[in-house]
N, C-alpha and C positions, 0 to 999 in steps of 0.2 A: 491450811495451805501447807503442802509438803515442801520442806526445804532441807537441802543437804549442803553443808559447808565442806569444801575441799580441804582435807587435812594435809599437813606437811609431808611431802614425799609420797602422797597417794596418787595412784594413776586415775585417769579419767574414767576408765572402764570400771574400776571398783566403786568409784563414787556414783556412777550411773546405776550399777547394781543395787547400791544402797538406796538410791532414790526410787527405783522401781519397786523395791521391797516396801519402802515407806508408803508409797502411793497405794500399793495393794493392801497394806494393813489398814489404812485409813478409809478404804472403800470409796475412793474418789472416782474411779472409773464406773463403778456400779451406780453411784449417785448421778454422774453425768448422763449415763444411758437412761436412767429413770426420768430425768428432766428434759431429755432431748425431744420429746413429743408429748402432746396432751392425750390422756386416755380418759374417755368418758366414764362416769361412775358405774354405769351398767357393764362396760367392758372390763373394768377393774374387778367387779363382782364375779363375772363369768370366769375370768382368768384365775381368781382366787379359788373359786369352786372347782375348776378343772385341776388345779394343783393339789387341792385336798383329795380329789378322787384318785389322782395318780399316787399320792402318798399312801392312801388306804389300800390300793391295789398292791403296791410293793410290800406293805406291812403284812397283808394276808398271804402273799406269795412266800414270804420268809417264814411265816408261821406254819405253812403247809409242808415245808421242807424238813 
């Protein structure tokens, strides 16, 4: 759980920036999105394979340049 304690003389805006940075570092948003819906095992596999194909295409394109 991300927690930010307001320091003496610190503005609310700077504390909010620190909180957002901490949430991003801990991958809280990514975890929430991943658990927001159920994905069937077959769907997970297809998505994983599609991402692998995309990575390979990008890798080959970089090698050709």
